[in-house]
Steps between C-alpha positions, in 0.01 A plus 500: 500500500850363554584154405561258785846344511486132399645270776767277357429129486721266701636372166636844415658556828858404532559306812830625630712227653771570754738738329868538518783264576492260786754278674457162663618448853495128534491342847825328410651857490330662789536216734871441439749572787688747261188707428399512866846624603471810263418832636200687354695727275689202331159314460368816331790524261467134412139553413581811293757306305259208456260753328782643271636156378390374151596129483410476145771742398826414673404498857776745600431818702735798505481647844717770650490614858351831407219324304433255782497790756232673274287202486504424886528862620818488698868611461739341252703350787194324630393388169845343459460314821158370379653381172778323701243339718318366195828374351625332815163322548482382138212695364717681252790375292760752382523456118722773408707757711475876458702692255512830658712676241227413237227575752351153491345358818529139617264240342314261724276202431226376738554141605130430517420596145546295179761665274575433131337160528698391810310393810538711806765401751323601822837556686310657793352173594851361587594801713513469869613736778870573471535399136675722249473418139795730415787352673791748535441734211142628521519752214520264208387175641292295252665652204710291296513228749668162396445258771622207282843652497555480880739207471739718291564729790854464646495282817650622830828333569667442829786746524643413837871494549642162552776482755779253420 
């Protein structure tokens, strides 16, 4: 006669908790004006980037348009528009520009995540319709900014001709 299989006790059974990585979507984030104004593709890319970032390391995330397009399932041009939306609205900060000759993509940091012991800046909370965090030069805005040196810029002078 064959032996009956012994049923495992509950003590022997490993109770599996929710597996895998997860992200928090706080109400502060999802109810902000900036988040509500994003299209669904940009929201999807933001969530993918939130899953990829590891704040304990350096908090930077290398992301090319091609990689973003693969994550979201769109073209490179559309992924570039999504990245620009996230930059303009303050969800991302450009940490390092691309070095295309060395095949290095741009490095971003998320403004809602602690990074190297620094508190998150939550720039997206200060965004309102019509704002642009970049100013004139969108490509490298946020990199090597020195706002304390604004007073050293040359002042505009009045160059009108004086008639005698």
